[in-house]
Residue frames as a rotation matrix with the C-alpha (Angstrom) as fourth column:
MET 1
-0.955 0.238 0.176 306.72
0.093 -0.321 0.942 68.10
0.280 0.917 0.285 148.19
THR 2
-0.580 0.814 -0.035 303.23
-0.269 -0.231 -0.935 69.54
-0.769 -0.533 0.353 148.65
ALA 3
-0.011 0.692 0.722 300.10
0.652 0.552 -0.519 68.62
-0.758 0.465 -0.457 146.72
GLU 4
0.786 0.344 -0.514 300.39
-0.072 -0.774 -0.629 71.90
-0.614 0.531 -0.584 144.77
GLN 5
-0.117 -0.916 -0.383 303.86
-0.726 -0.184 0.663 71.08
-0.678 0.356 -0.643 143.51
GLU 6
0.611 0.290 -0.737 304.18
-0.770 0.433 -0.468 69.23
0.183 0.854 0.488 140.25
GLN 7
0.608 -0.378 0.698 305.42
-0.110 0.831 0.546 65.64
-0.786 -0.409 0.464 140.52
PRO 8
-0.335 -0.766 -0.549 308.48
-0.776 -0.106 0.621 64.80
-0.534 0.634 -0.559 138.40
PRO 9
0.478 0.509 -0.716 307.76
-0.838 0.509 -0.197 62.51
0.264 0.695 0.669 135.46
ILE 10
0.275 -0.329 0.904 308.37
-0.431 0.798 0.421 58.83
-0.860 -0.505 0.078 136.10
SER 11
0.019 -0.288 -0.957 310.48
-0.975 0.206 -0.081 57.16
0.220 0.935 -0.277 133.45
SER 12
0.318 0.183 0.930 310.14
-0.530 0.848 0.014 53.45
-0.786 -0.498 0.367 133.05
SER 13
-0.740 -0.487 -0.465 311.26
-0.672 0.495 0.551 50.41
-0.038 0.719 -0.693 131.10
THR 14
0.336 0.916 0.221 308.82
-0.842 0.397 -0.365 47.86
-0.422 -0.064 0.904 129.74
MET 15
-0.885 -0.465 0.008 308.87
-0.417 0.800 0.431 44.21
-0.207 0.379 -0.902 128.75
THR 16
0.159 0.944 -0.289 306.12
-0.987 0.161 -0.017 42.40
0.030 0.288 0.957 126.83
VAL 17
-0.828 -0.337 0.447 305.56
-0.402 0.914 -0.057 38.75
-0.390 -0.227 -0.893 127.70
ASN 18
-0.146 0.784 -0.603 303.31
-0.834 0.229 0.501 36.36
0.531 0.576 0.621 125.78
SER 19
-0.800 0.019 0.600 301.51
-0.394 0.738 -0.548 33.74
-0.453 -0.675 -0.583 127.84
ASP 20
-0.335 0.646 0.686 299.40
0.618 0.700 -0.357 31.33
-0.711 0.304 -0.634 125.81
GLY 21
-0.400 0.093 0.912 299.43
0.865 -0.291 0.410 33.94
0.303 0.952 0.036 123.03
VAL 22
0.755 0.656 0.007 298.18
0.597 -0.692 0.406 36.69
0.272 -0.302 -0.914 125.35
PRO 23
-0.202 -0.889 0.411 300.60
0.503 -0.454 -0.735 39.65
0.840 0.058 0.539 125.45
ARG 24
0.813 0.334 -0.477 301.17
0.579 -0.375 0.724 41.26
0.063 -0.865 -0.498 128.86
VAL 25
0.209 -0.725 0.656 303.29
0.157 -0.637 -0.754 44.36
0.965 0.261 -0.020 129.40
PHE 26
0.613 -0.164 -0.773 305.35
0.789 0.062 0.612 44.63
-0.053 -0.984 0.168 132.59
SER 27
0.437 -0.454 0.776 306.94
0.159 -0.811 -0.563 47.98
0.885 0.370 -0.283 133.37
TRP 28
0.176 -0.529 -0.830 309.62
0.984 0.102 0.144 49.09
0.008 -0.842 0.539 135.82
ASP 29
0.999 -0.043 -0.016 310.16
-0.041 -0.992 0.116 52.61
-0.021 -0.115 -0.993 137.12
ASP 30
0.462 -0.887 -0.004 313.76
0.098 0.055 -0.994 53.43
0.881 0.459 0.113 136.22
SER 31
-0.263 -0.580 0.771 314.49
-0.695 -0.440 -0.568 54.47
0.669 -0.686 -0.287 139.82
ALA 32
0.766 0.642 0.022 312.93
-0.498 0.571 0.653 51.29
0.407 -0.511 0.757 141.30
ARG 33
-0.541 -0.840 0.037 314.94
-0.665 0.400 -0.631 49.51
0.515 -0.366 -0.775 143.95
ILE 34
0.668 0.741 0.071 313.62
-0.673 0.560 0.483 46.13
0.318 -0.371 0.873 145.12
ASN 35
-0.564 -0.825 -0.041 315.46
-0.686 0.495 -0.533 43.79
0.460 -0.273 -0.845 147.47
VAL 36
0.647 0.739 -0.187 314.11
-0.537 0.616 0.577 40.37
0.541 -0.273 0.795 148.50
ARG 37
-0.513 -0.807 0.292 315.62
-0.765 0.275 -0.582 38.63
0.390 -0.522 -0.759 151.52
ASN 38
0.389 0.539 -0.747 314.90
-0.072 0.826 0.558 35.13
0.919 -0.163 0.360 152.83
LEU 39
-0.205 -0.419 0.885 315.10
-0.886 -0.304 -0.349 35.10
0.415 -0.856 -0.309 156.62
GLY 40
-0.991 -0.133 -0.017 314.20
-0.118 0.926 -0.358 31.42
0.064 -0.353 -0.933 156.95
ALA 41
-0.501 0.863 -0.070 310.68
0.769 0.407 -0.494 31.60
-0.397 -0.301 -0.867 158.33
GLU 42
0.481 0.639 -0.601 310.00
0.277 -0.761 -0.587 34.95
-0.832 0.116 -0.543 156.65
VAL 43
-0.185 -0.474 0.861 310.57
0.979 -0.162 0.121 36.64
0.082 0.866 0.494 153.33
VAL 44
0.127 0.152 -0.980 311.16
0.396 -0.914 -0.090 40.39
-0.909 -0.377 -0.176 153.37
ILE 45
0.110 -0.054 0.993 310.53
0.959 -0.258 -0.120 42.56
0.262 0.965 0.023 150.33
GLU 46
0.024 -0.209 -0.978 312.18
0.488 -0.851 0.194 45.95
-0.873 -0.481 0.081 150.75
ALA 47
-0.139 -0.032 0.990 311.53
0.972 -0.197 0.130 48.59
0.191 0.980 0.058 148.12
ASN 48
-0.895 -0.063 -0.441 311.58
0.143 -0.978 -0.149 52.32
-0.422 -0.196 0.885 147.62
ALA 49
-0.082 0.947 -0.310 308.38
-0.296 -0.320 -0.900 54.04
-0.952 0.018 0.307 146.43
ALA 50
-0.026 0.017 -1.000 309.25
-0.997 -0.073 0.025 53.43
-0.072 0.997 0.019 142.77
GLY 51
-0.893 -0.351 -0.282 309.90
-0.366 0.931 0.000 49.77
0.262 0.103 -0.959 143.55
LEU 52
-0.665 0.722 0.191 306.56
0.141 0.373 -0.917 49.40
-0.734 -0.583 -0.350 145.33
ARG 53
0.152 0.698 -0.700 304.76
-0.692 -0.431 -0.580 50.99
-0.706 0.572 0.417 142.36
THR 54
-0.394 -0.398 -0.829 306.59
-0.888 0.396 0.233 48.60
0.235 0.828 -0.509 140.04
LEU 55
-0.998 0.036 0.061 305.60
0.013 0.940 -0.342 45.52
-0.069 -0.340 -0.938 142.08
ALA 56
-0.306 0.949 -0.080 302.00
-0.091 -0.113 -0.989 46.76
-0.948 -0.295 0.121 142.28
ARG 57
0.116 0.313 -0.943 301.87
-0.941 -0.270 -0.205 47.14
-0.318 0.911 0.263 138.47
HIS 58
-0.771 -0.432 -0.469 303.32
-0.563 0.806 0.183 43.65
0.299 0.405 -0.864 138.01
LEU 59
-0.855 0.484 0.189 300.61
0.212 0.658 -0.722 42.19
-0.474 -0.577 -0.665 140.25
LEU 60
0.008 0.890 -0.457 297.86
-0.366 -0.422 -0.829 44.18
-0.931 0.174 0.322 138.51
THR 61
-0.249 -0.164 -0.955 299.14
-0.968 0.067 0.241 42.98
0.025 0.984 -0.176 135.13
LEU 62
-0.966 -0.134 -0.220 298.90
-0.130 0.991 -0.030 39.36
0.222 0.000 -0.975 136.27
ALA 63
-0.630 0.776 -0.021 295.39
0.258 0.183 -0.949 40.06
-0.733 -0.603 -0.315 137.62
GLU 64
-0.575 0.413 -0.706 294.07
-0.750 -0.611 0.253 41.39
-0.327 0.675 0.661 134.29
ASP 65
0.436 0.804 0.405 291.05
-0.386 0.573 -0.723 39.62
-0.813 0.159 0.560 132.80
GLY 66
0.934 0.000 -0.357 292.11
-0.334 0.351 -0.875 37.08
0.125 0.936 0.328 130.22
THR 67
-0.093 -0.992 0.087 295.50
-0.961 0.067 -0.268 36.38
0.260 -0.108 -0.959 131.81
PRO 68
0.343 0.267 -0.900 295.87
-0.269 0.947 0.178 32.60
0.900 0.181 0.397 131.77
ASP 69
0.935 -0.021 0.353 296.20
-0.326 0.335 0.884 30.59
-0.137 -0.942 0.306 134.96
GLY 70
0.619 -0.764 0.182 299.87
0.684 0.639 0.353 29.85
-0.386 -0.094 0.918 135.62
SER 71
0.561 -0.446 0.697 301.14
0.325 -0.656 -0.681 33.07
0.761 0.609 -0.224 134.03
HIS 72
0.743 -0.371 -0.558 304.14
0.577 -0.068 0.814 34.24
-0.339 -0.926 0.164 135.99
LEU 73
0.730 -0.582 0.358 307.06
-0.224 -0.699 -0.679 36.62
0.646 0.416 -0.641 136.13
HIS 74
0.507 -0.672 -0.539 310.53
0.851 0.491 0.189 35.70
0.138 -0.554 0.821 137.42
LEU 75
0.819 -0.344 0.459 312.38
-0.347 -0.934 -0.082 38.48
0.457 -0.092 -0.884 139.20
GLU 76
0.608 -0.716 -0.345 316.07
0.790 0.588 0.171 37.93
0.080 -0.376 0.923 139.96
ASP 77
0.376 -0.521 -0.766 319.04
0.306 -0.711 0.633 40.07
-0.875 -0.472 -0.108 140.89
SER 78
-0.755 -0.631 0.179 319.91
0.360 -0.171 0.917 40.16
-0.548 0.757 0.356 137.18
SER 79
-0.678 0.578 0.454 316.39
0.452 -0.159 0.878 41.14
0.580 0.800 -0.153 136.10
GLY 80
0.137 0.812 0.567 314.77
0.087 -0.580 0.810 43.78
0.987 -0.062 -0.150 138.26
LEU 81
0.935 0.166 -0.313 315.97
0.308 0.055 0.950 43.09
0.175 -0.985 0.000 141.79
GLU 82
0.632 -0.737 0.242 318.95
-0.774 -0.615 0.150 44.50
0.038 -0.282 -0.959 143.67
ASP 83
-0.056 -0.766 -0.640 322.22
-0.437 0.595 -0.674 42.56
0.898 0.242 -0.368 143.63
GLY 84
-0.918 -0.383 0.102 322.18
-0.278 0.439 -0.855 39.82
0.282 -0.813 -0.509 146.27
SER 85
-0.148 0.942 0.301 318.39
-0.966 -0.072 -0.250 39.46
-0.214 -0.328 0.920 146.31
VAL 86
-0.686 0.108 0.720 316.83
0.113 0.993 -0.041 36.01
-0.719 0.053 -0.693 146.37
SER 87
-0.935 0.350 0.054 314.66
0.046 -0.030 0.998 35.23
0.351 0.936 0.012 143.37
LEU 88
-0.539 0.842 -0.024 310.97
-0.211 -0.163 -0.964 36.09
-0.815 -0.515 0.265 143.47
ILE 89
-0.917 0.350 0.190 308.28
0.313 0.340 0.887 34.55
0.246 0.873 -0.422 141.28
LEU 90
-0.534 0.835 -0.135 304.91
-0.561 -0.469 -0.682 36.27
-0.632 -0.288 0.719 140.92
GLU 91
-0.983 0.164 -0.077 302.39
0.063 0.710 0.702 33.73
0.170 0.685 -0.708 139.62
ARG 92
-0.283 0.957 0.066 298.68
-0.951 -0.289 0.115 33.73
0.129 -0.030 0.991 138.90
ASP 93
-0.980 0.058 -0.190 296.87
0.086 0.986 -0.141 30.71
0.179 -0.154 -0.972 140.37
ASP 94
-0.435 0.893 0.116 293.12
-0.818 -0.446 0.362 30.59
0.375 0.063 0.925 139.79
ASP 95
-0.344 0.309 -0.887 292.64
0.235 0.943 0.237 27.12
0.909 -0.127 -0.397 141.29
GLU 96
0.021 0.438 0.899 290.35
-0.800 -0.532 0.278 27.30
0.600 -0.725 0.339 144.27
């Protein structure tokens, strides 16, 4: 696809989570594929472009001003990750 060609619309699913009364919206591109593998000394996150955009949005949502310390999102093979993936927790930690 060239820059002149129109990009197809991205459809997505959303979930609103309340953390300490602060609503945060997490969205997934419908075509997102994310696989997390534990190789012992390394963790590999494999994702297609839609999956990478989805993870980036999740991280930006957790980074929003006013998001409480300790806010987190659990990703599992039954909730956003490919079958067979190990669980992944994205958590905000403002302790220095």
